[in-house]
N, C-alpha and C positions, 0 to 999 in steps of 0.2 A: 491146605494149611492146617496145622494142628494146634488149634486154640478153641477152647470151650469156656465161654464166660459163665459165671454163676448167677443164678436167680434172674433178676430183671436187668442185667447188664447186657450191653450190645458193643460189639467190636466194629469200628468203622474205619475205612481207609479214606483219608481226606482226598477231596478233589484236587487236582493239580493246580498249583498256584499260577496266577497270571503273570507273565514276564513283562508285558507291556500294557500301558493304558489304552483306552479307546482312541486317543489322540496320537498314539505311537511313541509315547515316551517310555523308555526302558526304566524300570524300577530297580533300584539296588535291593539287595536282600534285607537291609534294615528298614526300608520303607514299606515293605510288602506286609499286608495282614494275612494271618492264616485263614484259609477258606473255612466257611461255616457250613459246607456241604460235603457229603461223602457217600460212599457205597457201603452198605452193611455187609460184612464178611462172616460174622458169627453172632448167634443170639443165645441167650440162656433159656432155661426152661420156663421161667416166669416167676412172679412174686408170690411167695407163700403168705397167704392171708391169716388173720388171727384164728379162724376156725380150722386151719389145716389145709384148706383147698388151695390149689395152685391156679393163679390167674396168668394165662399165657401171654407172652410179649406180642404187641400189635404189629410189630415190623418182621420181615423176613429176609433171609440172605438174598442179596441182589437189589434191594430197594435202595433208592437214592433219597437220603434223608437231609433235612436242614436242622442244625442244632444251635443252641445259644452261643454267642460270641465268646463267653467266658467258660463255656462247658468244654470238657475234654482235657482237663489238666493232667489226667492220667494217661500217659503215652507209653507205648512199649515198642520194642523192635523185635519182630519175628521174621526170620529168614531174610534179614537185611532190609526190611520194609517197616516204616514207622506207622503204627496203628493207634487209634484212640479208643479208650474204653469208656463208654458213656453209661449212665443210668437211663433207663427208658424214659424217665421224667425229663431228662435233658433234651430229648428230641422234640422239636417243635412241629415238624410236618414231614410227610412223605411226598416226594414229587412224582407226578404221574408221567 
């Protein structure tokens, strides 16, 4: 995939949406919430600090991350796939 985010930005592929509830009820498209987990597909070089140093991003390609419910309003389509561009600060945790 040819995408390189700038500075402390991270590109994430959202986890697949669930089609049914735990009880077996099929959810229509309008009732589904967008998942707040995804796989990191690209990371920037890091945040440039006031003194000119670069602080690297804490996540790496392949990590599964959890991000805020309202994070990820910046979506793009690359090679037919919808991706989310997040600031590193929007990422809440890395799943092991």
